[in-house]
C-alpha positions in Angstrom: -90.4 -61.2 153.7 -90.8 -64.5 151.9 -91.6 -63.9 148.2 -94.2 -65.7 146.0 -91.4 -67.5 144.2 -90.1 -68.9 147.5 -93.5 -70.1 148.4 -93.8 -71.8 145.1 -90.5 -73.6 145.8 -91.7 -75.1 149.0 -91.7 -78.8 149.2 -94.5 -80.9 150.7 -92.6 -80.7 154.1 -92.5 -76.9 153.9 -88.8 -76.6 153.1 -87.7 -74.0 150.6 -85.0 -74.5 147.9 -82.9 -71.4 147.2 -80.9 -71.1 144.1 -77.5 -69.5 145.1 -75.2 -69.2 142.1 -74.8 -72.7 140.8 -75.9 -74.3 144.0 -79.3 -75.2 145.4 -79.5 -74.9 149.2 -82.6 -76.3 151.0 -83.9 -74.3 154.0 -85.9 -76.4 156.4 -88.2 -74.9 159.0 -88.2 -71.7 157.0 -91.0 -70.1 159.0 -89.3 -70.6 162.4 -89.2 -67.1 164.1 -85.6 -66.3 164.8 -85.9 -62.6 165.9 -88.9 -61.7 168.1 -88.9 -57.9 167.8 -90.3 -57.9 164.2 -90.9 -61.6 163.8 -88.2 -62.3 161.2 -87.8 -66.0 160.3 -85.1 -68.3 159.3 -86.0 -67.7 155.7 -85.8 -64.0 156.2 -82.3 -64.4 157.6 -81.3 -66.3 154.4 -82.9 -63.5 152.3 -80.9 -60.9 154.2 -77.6 -62.7 153.5 -78.5 -63.1 149.9 -79.2 -59.3 149.7 -75.7 -58.4 151.1 -74.0 -61.4 149.4 -70.9 -59.6 148.0 -70.3 -57.9 151.3 -70.6 -61.0 153.5 -68.4 -63.1 151.2 -65.7 -60.4 151.1 -65.7 -60.3 154.9 -65.4 -64.0 155.2 -63.4 -64.9 152.2 -60.9 -67.8 152.8 -60.9 -67.3 156.5 -61.5 -70.0 159.1 -64.8 -69.2 160.6 -66.5 -70.0 163.9 -70.3 -70.3 163.6 -72.6 -69.0 166.3 -75.7 -71.1 165.9 -79.2 -70.5 167.4 -81.2 -73.7 166.6 -84.3 -72.3 168.4 -83.8 -68.6 167.3 -82.1 -65.8 169.1 -84.1 -66.3 172.3 -82.8 -69.8 172.6 -79.4 -71.3 173.4 -76.4 -70.2 171.5 -74.0 -72.9 170.2 -70.4 -72.1 169.3 -69.4 -74.4 166.5 -65.9 -74.6 165.1 -66.1 -77.9 163.3 -68.1 -78.4 160.1 -70.3 -81.5 160.8 -70.3 -84.7 158.9 -72.8 -84.8 156.1 -71.9 -81.3 154.8 -72.2 -80.9 151.0 -69.0 -82.0 149.1 -68.6 -78.6 147.6 -68.3 -76.8 151.0 -64.7 -75.7 151.6 -63.1 -76.1 155.0 -59.7 -75.2 156.4 -57.9 -77.2 159.1 -56.7 -75.2 162.1 -54.7 -76.6 165.0 -54.9 -75.9 168.7 -51.4 -77.0 170.1 -52.3 -76.2 173.7 -55.0 -78.9 173.6 -53.5 -81.2 171.0 -56.6 -80.9 168.8 -57.6 -79.6 165.4 -60.8 -78.4 163.7 -61.9 -78.3 160.1 -63.7 -74.9 160.0 -65.9 -73.4 157.4 -63.9 -71.5 154.8 -66.3 -69.3 152.8 -65.4 -68.8 149.1 -69.0 -68.4 147.7 -72.3 -67.2 148.9 -73.9 -70.7 148.9 -71.6 -71.5 151.9 -73.2 -68.7 153.9 -76.7 -69.9 153.1 -75.7 -73.5 154.0 -74.6 -72.1 157.3 -78.0 -70.4 157.8 -79.7 -73.7 157.1 -77.5 -75.1 160.0 -79.1 -72.3 162.1 -76.1 -70.0 162.0 -76.9 -66.4 162.8 -73.4 -64.9 163.5 -70.2 -65.4 161.5 -66.9 -65.0 163.5 -63.9 -65.4 161.2 -60.2 -65.5 162.0 -58.1 -62.5 161.1 -55.9 -64.8 158.9 -56.7 -66.7 155.7 -56.5 -70.4 154.7 -53.3 -70.0 152.8 -51.4 -69.1 155.9 -53.5 -69.3 159.1 -50.6 -68.3 161.3 -50.0 -64.9 159.8 -52.9 -62.4 160.1 -53.7 -60.0 157.3 -56.2 -58.1 159.4 -55.7 -55.9 162.4 -58.9 -55.4 164.4 -59.5 -52.3 166.6 -62.3 -53.2 168.9 -63.8 -50.2 170.7 -65.6 -52.0 173.5 -67.7 -49.8 175.9 -67.9 -50.8 179.5 -71.4 -51.1 181.0 -71.9 -47.4 181.9 -70.0 -46.0 178.8 -72.3 -43.7 176.7 -72.2 -44.2 172.9 -71.1 -40.6 172.5 -67.9 -41.6 174.2 -67.5 -44.4 171.7 -67.9 -41.8 168.9 -65.2 -39.6 170.4 -62.7 -42.5 170.8 -63.4 -43.5 167.2 -62.4 -40.0 166.1 -59.2 -40.2 168.1 -58.4 -43.7 166.6 -59.0 -42.2 163.1 -56.6 -39.4 163.9 -53.9 -41.8 164.9 -54.4 -44.0 161.9 -54.3 -41.0 159.6 -51.0 -39.8 161.1 -49.6 -43.3 160.5 -50.7 -43.1 156.8 -53.1 -46.0 157.4 -56.7 -46.4 156.1 -59.1 -47.9 158.6 -62.5 -49.3 157.7 -65.1 -48.7 160.4 -68.2 -50.6 161.2 -70.7 -51.0 164.0 -70.3 -54.1 166.1 -73.9 -55.0 166.0 -73.9 -54.2 169.8 -72.9 -51.1 171.6 -69.4 -50.6 170.2 -67.6 -49.9 167.0 -64.9 -51.8 165.1 -62.2 -50.6 162.8 -60.4 -53.0 160.5 -57.0 -52.5 158.8 -55.5 -54.7 156.1 -51.9 -55.6 157.0 -49.1 -57.4 155.3 -49.2 -61.1 156.5 -45.6 -61.0 157.6 -46.1 -61.2 161.4 -47.5 -63.8 163.7 -50.4 -63.3 166.1 -48.1 -62.3 169.0 -46.6 -59.4 167.1 -50.0 -58.2 165.7 -51.4 -58.2 169.3 -48.3 -56.2 170.5 -48.9 -53.7 167.7 -52.6 -53.5 168.5 -51.8 -52.9 172.2 -49.3 -50.2 171.3 -52.0 -48.5 169.2 -54.5 -48.8 172.1 -52.1 -47.2 174.5 -51.5 -44.3 172.1 -55.3 -43.7 171.9 -55.5 -43.9 175.7 -52.7 -41.3 176.0 -54.7 -38.9 173.8 -58.0 -39.5 175.4 -57.3 -40.5 179.0 -60.7 -39.4 180.2 -62.5 -41.7 177.7 -60.2 -44.8 177.3 -58.8 -47.6 179.4 -56.4 -50.3 178.3 -56.5 -52.1 181.7 -56.5 -55.8 181.0 -58.5 -57.0 184.0 -62.1 -56.0 184.0 -62.0 -55.3 187.7 -59.4 -52.6 187.1 -61.5 -50.8 184.4 -63.7 -47.8 185.2 -67.2 -49.0 184.0 -67.9 -45.6 182.4 -64.9 -45.8 180.1 -64.2 -47.5 176.7 -61.9 -50.4 176.6 -59.8 -50.6 173.4 -59.7 -54.4 173.3 -56.3 -55.3 171.6 -56.7 -58.9 172.6 -59.1 -59.5 169.8 -55.9 -59.9 167.7 -54.7 -62.9 169.7 -54.7 -66.3 168.0 -58.2 -67.9 167.7 -60.0 -64.8 169.0 -62.8 -63.8 166.7 -65.5 -61.1 166.5 -68.5 -60.8 164.3 -67.6 -59.8 160.7 -69.0 -57.1 158.6 -72.6 -57.8 157.6 -72.9 -60.5 160.3 -76.3 -60.5 162.0 -76.2 -60.6 165.8 -78.2 -63.1 167.8 -80.5 -60.6 169.5 -84.3 -60.2 169.1 -83.7 -56.9 167.1 -81.5 -58.7 164.6 -78.9 -55.9 164.6 -76.1 -56.1 162.0 -72.4 -55.3 162.2 -72.6 -52.6 159.6 -69.8 -51.0 157.5 -70.0 -47.2 157.7 -68.2 -44.2 156.4 -66.0 -42.1 158.7 -68.4 -39.2 158.2 -71.2 -41.3 159.5 -69.5 -42.0 162.9 -70.9 -38.8 164.6 -74.5 -39.7 163.7 -74.7 -43.5 163.3 -77.3 -45.3 165.5 -76.2 -48.9 165.7 -79.7 -50.1 166.8 -81.1 -48.9 163.5 -78.8 -51.2 161.5 -80.8 -54.4 161.3 -81.7 -57.0 158.7 -84.8 -54.9 158.0 -82.8 -51.8 157.0 -79.5 -53.2 155.6 -80.7 -54.6 152.3 -81.9 -51.2 151.1 -78.7 -49.5 152.4 -76.6 -52.1 150.6 -78.6 -51.7 147.4 -78.0 -47.9 147.5 -74.4 -47.7 148.7 -72.9 -51.1 147.8 -70.3 -52.6 150.1 -68.5 -49.7 151.9 -65.6 -52.1 152.6 -65.2 -53.0 148.9 -61.7 -51.4 148.9 -60.4 -52.9 152.0 -58.1 -55.3 150.1 -56.5 -52.6 147.9 -53.6 -51.8 150.2 -51.9 -53.8 153.0 -50.0 -51.9 155.6 -46.9 -52.5 157.6 -47.2 -52.7 161.4 -43.5 -51.9 161.9 -44.2 -48.4 163.2 -46.5 -49.9 165.8 -44.0 -52.5 166.8 -41.5 -49.6 167.4 -44.1 -48.1 169.7 -44.4 -51.4 171.4 -40.7 -51.5 172.0 -40.8 -47.9 173.2 -43.5 -48.7 175.7 -42.0 -52.0 176.9 -44.8 -54.2 175.7 -43.7 -57.8 175.8 -44.9 -60.7 173.8 
């Protein structure tokens, strides 16, 4: 996938300099294979993120972000990195988040431009896992995440059915949800919310929503918290992904698997037919070029979670 221009930019040591906006980002070890199925390299990964630049920046914009790094490629060890290392370029933005339970803090990557994403790729980042709050107020989420997480024996057709039920409930609430594949076996739905509530309330609201979906689809859904209590053939609506410092792969994030699958925004009318395994760094650039960012309108309206908190009170859901 490397172009002739990239080859011309290679230094004597084999590195490649990429022009990203007004920045130049050097990619070392560009030919290292990161994804074994089709042989995509570190440079191919950088090219993918350049191809979906507007989408990945929108998904990460001004959010504290945990990086999932794979220094030896997807077949090697995964490193979870919260802190931006010393020696990062001076233009890279960070945001400080605190962890009171441990008495520590971390200066996490805060993406405001595409060069930050490509810098992270240079640091061997494959997956981007942002918070559901932004740097201006990290303690008040502006994103509610509905994680449709299939248990080991749950067929994808069940995931599709539950997504339809979730869409029905959102529509009745007058809320627009933005679906995407997870890059794995599930689906995610994101909702912009007013940043008026803390993580505890957003989690309560998410749990109330999950319980409503379970009531409507009891043969497909479980909200049992302990894994041992879940039927392995059902789908778990994972409301806990809205707890503080819990993160999941954002829209357009590649996943650290040999197939290089991508967490891909989709339309609601695509849910019945989408095949997540076909959404990869090999297919997404063309799709993005044809359709643009299907989540481009996600920031247009922010919704209240008050109706969901009323459901939480009704259902006796505690903080």
